[in-house]
MMTF fields as JSON, N, C-alpha, C and O atoms, coordinates in Angstrom:
{
  "mmtfVersion": "1.0.0",
  "mmtfProducer": "UNKNOWN",
  "numBonds": 339,
  "numAtoms": 340,
  "numGroups": 85,
  "numChains": 1,
  "numModels": 1,
  "chainsPerModel": [1],
  "groupsPerChain": [85],
  "chainIdList": ["A"],
  "bondAtomList": [4, 2, 8, 6, 12, 10, 16, 14, 20, 18, 24, 22, 28, 26, 32, 30, 36, 34, 40, 38, 44, 42, 48, 46, 52, 50, 56, 54, 60, 58, 64, 62, 68, 66, 72, 70, 76, 74, 80, 78, 84, 82, 88, 86, 92, 90, 96, 94, 100, 98, 104, 102, 108, 106, 112, 110, 116, 114, 120, 118, 124, 122, 128, 126, 132, 130, 136, 134, 140, 138, 144, 142, 148, 146, 152, 150, 156, 154, 160, 158, 164, 162, 168, 166, 172, 170, 176, 174, 180, 178, 184, 182, 188, 186, 192, 190, 196, 194, 200, 198, 204, 202, 208, 206, 212, 210, 216, 214, 220, 218, 224, 222, 228, 226, 232, 230, 236, 234, 240, 238, 244, 242, 248, 246, 252, 250, 256, 254, 260, 258, 264, 262, 268, 266, 272, 270, 276, 274, 280, 278, 284, 282, 288, 286, 292, 290, 296, 294, 300, 298, 304, 302, 308, 306, 312, 310, 316, 314, 320, 318, 324, 322, 328, 326, 332, 330, 336, 334],
  "bondOrderList": [1, 1, 1, 1, 1, 1, 1, 1, 1, 1, 1, 1, 1, 1, 1, 1, 1, 1, 1, 1, 1, 1, 1, 1, 1, 1, 1, 1, 1, 1, 1, 1, 1, 1, 1, 1, 1, 1, 1, 1, 1, 1, 1, 1, 1, 1, 1, 1, 1, 1, 1, 1, 1, 1, 1, 1, 1, 1, 1, 1, 1, 1, 1, 1, 1, 1, 1, 1, 1, 1, 1, 1, 1, 1, 1, 1, 1, 1, 1, 1, 1, 1, 1, 1],
  "groupList": [{"groupName": "GLY", "atomNameList": ["N", "CA", "C", "O"], "elementList": ["N", "C", "C", "O"], "formalChargeList": [0, 0, 0, 0], "bondAtomList": [1, 0, 2, 1, 3, 2], "bondOrderList": [1, 1, 2], "singleLetterCode": "G", "chemCompType": "PEPTIDE LINKING"}, {"groupName": "ILE", "atomNameList": ["N", "CA", "C", "O"], "elementList": ["N", "C", "C", "O"], "formalChargeList": [0, 0, 0, 0], "bondAtomList": [1, 0, 2, 1, 3, 2], "bondOrderList": [1, 1, 2], "singleLetterCode": "I", "chemCompType": "L-PEPTIDE LINKING"}, {"groupName": "ALA", "atomNameList": ["N", "CA", "C", "O"], "elementList": ["N", "C", "C", "O"], "formalChargeList": [0, 0, 0, 0], "bondAtomList": [1, 0, 2, 1, 3, 2], "bondOrderList": [1, 1, 2], "singleLetterCode": "A", "chemCompType": "L-PEPTIDE LINKING"}, {"groupName": "GLN", "atomNameList": ["N", "CA", "C", "O"], "elementList": ["N", "C", "C", "O"], "formalChargeList": [0, 0, 0, 0], "bondAtomList": [1, 0, 2, 1, 3, 2], "bondOrderList": [1, 1, 2], "singleLetterCode": "Q", "chemCompType": "L-PEPTIDE LINKING"}, {"groupName": "ASN", "atomNameList": ["N", "CA", "C", "O"], "elementList": ["N", "C", "C", "O"], "formalChargeList": [0, 0, 0, 0], "bondAtomList": [1, 0, 2, 1, 3, 2], "bondOrderList": [1, 1, 2], "singleLetterCode": "N", "chemCompType": "L-PEPTIDE LINKING"}, {"groupName": "ASP", "atomNameList": ["N", "CA", "C", "O"], "elementList": ["N", "C", "C", "O"], "formalChargeList": [0, 0, 0, 0], "bondAtomList": [1, 0, 2, 1, 3, 2], "bondOrderList": [1, 1, 2], "singleLetterCode": "D", "chemCompType": "L-PEPTIDE LINKING"}, {"groupName": "TYR", "atomNameList": ["N", "CA", "C", "O"], "elementList": ["N", "C", "C", "O"], "formalChargeList": [0, 0, 0, 0], "bondAtomList": [1, 0, 2, 1, 3, 2], "bondOrderList": [1, 1, 2], "singleLetterCode": "Y", "chemCompType": "L-PEPTIDE LINKING"}, {"groupName": "MET", "atomNameList": ["N", "CA", "C", "O"], "elementList": ["N", "C", "C", "O"], "formalChargeList": [0, 0, 0, 0], "bondAtomList": [1, 0, 2, 1, 3, 2], "bondOrderList": [1, 1, 2], "singleLetterCode": "M", "chemCompType": "L-PEPTIDE LINKING"}, {"groupName": "THR", "atomNameList": ["N", "CA", "C", "O"], "elementList": ["N", "C", "C", "O"], "formalChargeList": [0, 0, 0, 0], "bondAtomList": [1, 0, 2, 1, 3, 2], "bondOrderList": [1, 1, 2], "singleLetterCode": "T", "chemCompType": "L-PEPTIDE LINKING"}, {"groupName": "SER", "atomNameList": ["N", "CA", "C", "O"], "elementList": ["N", "C", "C", "O"], "formalChargeList": [0, 0, 0, 0], "bondAtomList": [1, 0, 2, 1, 3, 2], "bondOrderList": [1, 1, 2], "singleLetterCode": "S", "chemCompType": "L-PEPTIDE LINKING"}, {"groupName": "VAL", "atomNameList": ["N", "CA", "C", "O"], "elementList": ["N", "C", "C", "O"], "formalChargeList": [0, 0, 0, 0], "bondAtomList": [1, 0, 2, 1, 3, 2], "bondOrderList": [1, 1, 2], "singleLetterCode": "V", "chemCompType": "L-PEPTIDE LINKING"}, {"groupName": "GLU", "atomNameList": ["N", "CA", "C", "O"], "elementList": ["N", "C", "C", "O"], "formalChargeList": [0, 0, 0, 0], "bondAtomList": [1, 0, 2, 1, 3, 2], "bondOrderList": [1, 1, 2], "singleLetterCode": "E", "chemCompType": "L-PEPTIDE LINKING"}, {"groupName": "ARG", "atomNameList": ["N", "CA", "C", "O"], "elementList": ["N", "C", "C", "O"], "formalChargeList": [0, 0, 0, 0], "bondAtomList": [1, 0, 2, 1, 3, 2], "bondOrderList": [1, 1, 2], "singleLetterCode": "R", "chemCompType": "L-PEPTIDE LINKING"}, {"groupName": "LEU", "atomNameList": ["N", "CA", "C", "O"], "elementList": ["N", "C", "C", "O"], "formalChargeList": [0, 0, 0, 0], "bondAtomList": [1, 0, 2, 1, 3, 2], "bondOrderList": [1, 1, 2], "singleLetterCode": "L", "chemCompType": "L-PEPTIDE LINKING"}, {"groupName": "PHE", "atomNameList": ["N", "CA", "C", "O"], "elementList": ["N", "C", "C", "O"], "formalChargeList": [0, 0, 0, 0], "bondAtomList": [1, 0, 2, 1, 3, 2], "bondOrderList": [1, 1, 2], "singleLetterCode": "F", "chemCompType": "L-PEPTIDE LINKING"}],
  "groupTypeList": [0, 1, 1, 2, 3, 1, 4, 5, 6, 3, 7, 8, 1, 2, 9, 2, 10, 11, 11, 3, 8, 2, 8, 8, 4, 11, 7, 4, 12, 9, 1, 9, 11, 2, 2, 7, 9, 9, 9, 3, 1, 2, 2, 4, 1, 9, 0, 10, 2, 11, 2, 8, 3, 12, 8, 9, 0, 4, 2, 2, 5, 2, 12, 3, 2, 2, 5, 12, 13, 4, 2, 7, 9, 8, 5, 13, 12, 8, 13, 10, 0, 12, 14, 12, 6],
  "groupIdList": [1, 2, 3, 4, 5, 6, 7, 8, 9, 10, 11, 12, 13, 14, 15, 16, 17, 18, 19, 20, 21, 22, 23, 24, 25, 26, 27, 28, 29, 30, 31, 32, 33, 34, 35, 36, 37, 38, 39, 40, 41, 42, 43, 44, 45, 46, 47, 48, 49, 50, 51, 52, 53, 54, 55, 56, 57, 58, 59, 60, 61, 62, 63, 64, 65, 66, 67, 68, 69, 70, 71, 72, 73, 74, 75, 76, 77, 78, 79, 80, 81, 82, 83, 84, 85],
  "secStructList": [7, 2, 2, 2, 2, 2, 2, 2, 2, 2, 2, 2, 2, 2, 2, 2, 2, 2, 2, 2, 2, 2, 2, 2, 2, 2, 2, 2, 2, 2, 2, 2, 2, 2, 2, 2, 2, 2, 2, 2, 2, 2, 2, 2, 2, 2, 2, 2, 2, 2, 2, 2, 2, 2, 2, 2, 2, 2, 2, 2, 2, 2, 2, 2, 2, 2, 2, 2, 2, 2, 2, 2, 2, 2, 2, 2, 2, 2, 2, 2, 2, 2, 2, 2, 7],
  "xCoordList": [-45.509, -46.488, -45.942, -44.973, -46.624, -46.369, -44.969, -44.255, -44.579, -43.265, -42.16, -41.152, -42.336, -41.346, -41.258, -40.167, -42.418, -42.425, -41.719, -40.915, -42.024, -41.37, -39.867, -39.073, -39.489, -38.069, -37.417, -36.307, -38.093, -37.569, -37.4, -36.388, -38.42, -38.331, -37.151, -36.412, -36.985, -35.866, -34.527, -33.59, -34.453, -33.208, -32.947, -31.81, -34.001, -33.867, -33.428, -32.543, -34.052, -33.691, -32.252, -31.491, -31.875, -30.511, -29.498, -28.435, -29.83, -28.935, -28.8, -27.703, -29.926, -29.898, -29.091, -28.327, -29.252, -28.49, -27.006, -26.175, -26.671, -25.262, -24.671, -23.547, -25.43, -24.963, -24.804, -23.843, -25.759, -25.701, -24.487, -23.821, -24.202, -23.04, -21.751, -20.845, -21.675, -20.481, -20.323, -19.215, -21.435, -21.386, -20.956, -20.142, -21.498, -21.13, -19.65, -18.967, -19.155, -17.732, -16.852, -15.818, -17.264, -16.501, -16.515, -15.501, -17.677, -17.764, -16.853, -16.161, -16.847, -15.975, -14.507, -13.722, -14.142, -12.757, -12.405, -11.33, -13.308, -13.064, -12.948, -12.095, -13.802, -13.754, -12.447, -11.841, -12.014, -10.741, -9.575, -8.679, -9.589, -8.524, -8.547, -7.499, -9.747, -9.856, -9.341, -8.671, -9.653, -9.175, -7.657, -7.011, -7.082, -5.624, -4.996, -3.987, -5.597, -5.077, -5.163, -4.246, -6.268, -6.424, -5.362, -4.809, -5.077, -4.037, -2.676, -1.89, -2.403, -1.124, -1.025, 0.033, -2.117, -2.124, -1.874, -1.097, -2.539, -2.348, -0.898, -0.322, -0.305, 1.096, 2.004, 2.955, 1.715, 2.514, 2.393, 3.382, 1.181, 0.976, 1.74, 2.349, 1.705, 2.446, 3.941, 4.633, 4.434, 5.85, 6.216, 7.278, 5.34, 5.588, 5.602, 6.44, 4.673, 4.624, 5.909, 6.456, 6.392, 7.639, 8.813, 9.653, 8.864, 9.954, 9.896, 10.929, 8.688, 8.527, 9.028, 9.686, 8.71, 9.189, 10.713, 11.348, 11.3, 12.762, 13.372, 14.359, 12.782, 13.286, 13.179, 14.09, 12.058, 11.865, 12.91, 13.482, 13.156, 14.187, 15.562, 16.355, 15.847, 17.141, 17.285, 18.37, 16.204, 16.249, 16.521, 17.283, 15.896, 16.131, 17.581, 18.211, 18.112, 19.515, 20.443, 21.414, 20.137, 20.961, 20.897, 21.904, 19.719, 19.561, 20.404, 21.07, 20.374, 21.174, 22.662, 23.423, 23.071, 24.483, 24.886, 25.975, 24.014, 24.306, 24.398, 25.26, 23.517, 23.57, 24.877, 25.5, 25.289, 26.555, 27.739, 28.662, 27.697, 28.764, 28.825, 29.911, 27.685, 27.626, 28.231, 28.982, 27.9, 28.448, 29.963, 30.688, 30.444, 31.889, 32.58, 33.676, 31.942, 32.501, 32.624, 33.626, 31.606, 31.639, 32.766, 33.512, 32.887, 33.963, 35.326, 36.229, 35.478, 36.752, 37.089, 38.241, 36.105, 36.333, 36.792, 37.684, 36.166, 36.54, 37.983, 38.747, 38.361, 39.729, 40.737, 41.774, 40.436, 41.343, 41.45, 42.529, 40.366, 40.364, 41.275, 41.875, 41.402, 42.287, 43.751, 44.564, 44.082, 45.473, 45.86, 47.036, 44.936, 45.237, 45.619, 46.479, 45.013, 45.225, 46.106, 46.404],
  "yCoordList": [-42.256, -41.467, -40.278, -39.619, -40.059, -38.897, -38.968, -37.967, -40.142, -40.295, -40.014, -39.394, -40.451, -40.199, -38.705, -38.171, -38.024, -36.577, -35.85, -34.949, -36.248, -35.629, -35.866, -34.967, -37.068, -37.405, -36.529, -36.036, -36.331, -35.466, -34.034, -33.386, -33.546, -32.192, -32.067, -31.083, -33.08, -33.056, -33.057, -32.361, -33.844, -33.893, -32.543, -32.073, -31.929, -30.62, -29.577, -28.767, -29.6, -28.655, -28.89, -27.937, -30.15, -30.47, -30.001, -29.485, -30.183, -29.744, -28.223, -27.689, -27.531, -26.066, -25.569, -24.611, -26.211, -25.824, -26.057, -25.242, -27.16, -27.457, -26.402, -25.944, -26.017, -24.97, -23.642, -22.907, -23.344, -22.091, -22.079, -21.053, -23.216, -23.327, -23.122, -22.418, -23.74, -23.58, -22.119, -21.582, -21.483, -20.073, -19.195, -18.288, -19.458, -18.693, -18.872, -17.905, -20.096, -20.35, -19.601, -19.045, -19.59, -18.868, -17.368, -16.69, -16.854, -15.431, -15.108, -14.09, -15.967, -15.751, -15.747, -14.932, -16.671, -16.729, -15.444, -14.876, -14.999, -13.772, -12.561, -11.698, -12.502, -11.392, -11.423, -10.379, -12.612, -12.735, -12.275, -11.576, -12.67, -12.237, -10.723, -10.078, -10.162, -8.709, -7.999, -6.972, -8.545, -7.943, -8.008, -7.044, -9.149, -9.273, -8.287, -7.654, -8.159, -7.212, -5.787, -4.99, -5.467, -4.126, -3.869, -2.771, -4.873, -4.726, -4.504, -3.678, -5.243, -5.075, -3.687, -3.059, -3.218, -1.874, -0.834, 0.1, -0.998, -0.048, -0.061, 0.991, -1.258, -1.357, -0.685, 0.003, -0.881, -0.24, 1.28, 1.996, 1.765, 3.213, 3.76, 4.826, 3.023, 3.442, 3.491, 4.422, 2.483, 2.463, 3.634, 4.236, 3.954, 5.102, 6.393, 7.264, 6.517, 7.724, 7.868, 8.965, 6.754, 6.798, 7.18, 7.997, 6.588, 6.905, 8.373, 9.027, 8.881, 10.29, 11.193, 12.202, 10.821, 11.617, 11.591, 12.619, 10.4, 10.301, 11.133, 11.838, 11.052, 11.825, 13.313, 14.083, 13.708, 15.118, 15.559, 16.643, 14.707, 15.012, 15.086, 15.967, 14.159, 14.175, 15.421, 15.997, 15.838, 17.054, 18.271, 19.16, 18.308, 19.424, 19.412, 20.465, 18.22, 18.111, 18.583, 19.296, 18.179, 18.6, 20.115, 20.753, 20.682, 22.143, 22.846, 23.84, 22.328, 22.926, 22.811, 23.754, 21.658, 21.473, 22.443, 23.016, 22.626, 23.571, 24.993, 25.762, 25.348, 26.686, 26.887, 27.946, 25.856, 25.958, 26.07, 26.854, 25.277, 25.325, 26.702, 27.226, 27.276, 28.616, 29.638, 30.521, 29.513, 30.434, 30.274, 31.264, 29.025, 28.799, 29.357, 29.911, 29.212, 29.745, 31.265, 31.839, 31.9, 33.359, 33.759, 34.699, 33.038, 33.319, 33.134, 33.946, 32.064, 31.787, 32.896, 33.323, 33.359, 34.458, 35.712, 36.428, 35.96, 37.13, 37.011, 37.971, 35.839, 35.627, 35.752, 36.398, 35.138, 35.217, 36.662, 37.102, 37.393, 38.801, 39.632, 40.589, 39.312, 40.048, 39.851, 40.764, 38.655, 38.398, 39.091, 39.397, 39.339, 39.957, 41.416, 41.911, 42.099, 43.548, 43.872, 45.043],
  "zCoordList": [-6.278, -5.691, -4.927, -5.306, -3.844, -2.99, -2.39, -2.356, -1.92, -1.28, -2.301, -1.962, -3.514, -4.562, -4.854, -5.054, -4.878, -5.105, -3.973, -4.21, -2.733, -1.569, -1.642, -1.365, -2.014, -2.139, -3.211, -3.013, -4.338, -5.403, -4.906, -5.17, -4.174, -3.616, -2.661, -2.691, -1.811, -0.857, -1.591, -1.2, -2.651, -3.426, -4.098, -4.136, -4.624, -5.261, -4.246, -4.522, -3.065, -1.997, -1.554, -1.39, -1.36, -0.931, -1.973, -1.627, -3.24, -4.306, -4.313, -4.479, -4.13, -4.093, -2.902, -3.028, -1.743, -0.55, -0.789, -0.389, -1.436, -1.729, -2.664, -2.457, -3.692, -4.603, -3.875, -4.1, -3.002, -2.249, -1.326, -1.183, -0.702, 0.18, -0.616, -0.171, -1.795, -2.636, -3.061, -3.056, -3.425, -3.824, -2.661, -2.834, -1.478, -0.281, 0.039, 0.378, -0.065, 0.192, -0.806, -0.436, -2.065, -3.093, -2.82, -2.986, -2.399, -2.061, -0.881, -0.894, 0.136, 1.299, 0.89, 1.373, -0.007, -0.48, -1.231, -1.036, -2.081, -2.844, -1.927, -2.133, -0.923, 0.036, 0.818, 1.06, 1.211, 1.938, 1.07, 1.543, -0.202, -1.113, -1.297, -1.336, -1.41, -1.565, -0.32, -0.42, 0.854, 2.104, 2.181, 2.594, 1.78, 1.796, 0.821, 1.132, -0.36, -1.348, -0.829, -1.027, -0.163, 0.41, 1.467, 1.541, 2.282, 3.305, 2.663, 3.126, 1.597, 0.902, 0.275, 0.31, -0.293, -0.882, 0.197, -0.001, 1.349, 2.455, 2.926, 3.202, 3.019, 3.432, 2.404, 2.773, 1.119, 0.07, 0.129, -0.028, 0.355, 0.459, 1.654, 1.576, 2.76, 3.952, 3.656, 4.068, 2.938, 2.561, 1.666, 1.825, 0.73, -0.155, 0.652, 0.42, 1.604, 2.441, 3.256, 3.369, 3.824, 4.598, 3.697, 4.074, 2.513, 1.583, 1.169, 1.023, 0.982, 0.624, 1.736, 1.481, 2.982, 4.123, 4.193, 4.424, 3.99, 4.019, 2.903, 3.114, 1.714, 0.579, 0.858, 0.552, 1.442, 1.785, 2.802, 2.687, 3.802, 4.801, 4.171, 4.501, 3.26, 2.574, 1.712, 1.626, 1.077, 0.261, 1.141, 0.761, 2.317, 3.245, 3.723, 3.824, 4.017, 4.429, 3.314, 3.565, 2.075, 0.937, 0.769, 0.462, 0.968, 0.862, 1.925, 1.636, 3.159, 4.236, 3.923, 4.14, 3.413, 3.064, 1.953, 1.991, 0.971, -0.114, 0.423, -0.003, 1.352, 1.953, 2.721, 2.634, 3.477, 4.226, 3.266, 3.488, 2.204, 1.208, 0.551, 0.306, 0.272, -0.306, 0.662, 0.248, 1.948, 2.953, 3.054, 3.146, 3.038, 3.103, 1.865, 1.955, 0.716, -0.524, -0.446, -0.871, 0.095, 0.262, 1.207, 0.93, 2.331, 3.287, 2.634, 2.836, 1.852, 1.191, 0.189, 0.107, -0.565, -1.506, -0.763, -1.217, 0.382, 1.178, 1.645, 1.548, 2.15, 2.623, 1.485, 1.638, 0.351, -0.798, -1.268, -1.665, -1.232, -1.626, -0.75, -1.24, 0.508, 1.418, 1.039, 1.181, 0.557, 0.197, -1.102, -1.301, -1.962, -3.251, -3.086, -3.815, -2.167, -2.085, -0.942, -0.705]
}
């Protein structure tokens, strides 16, 4: 009768709530994984930016060293030229 119907409804509702809870838990897990992945991506981007800055600094240092070497080469040519004549 009525009590059996109410019991069936309660079982159906309980089952639906259980499924909803499982779905919510899975969504939370997926969101947590996505957040962790986003954090890792941000850390990787930060690392790339730092490496780029270091590379840029190293390139500037190499350019300065090349300029100094060029100046020394010019000075050396001038000195050697004095001995020739």
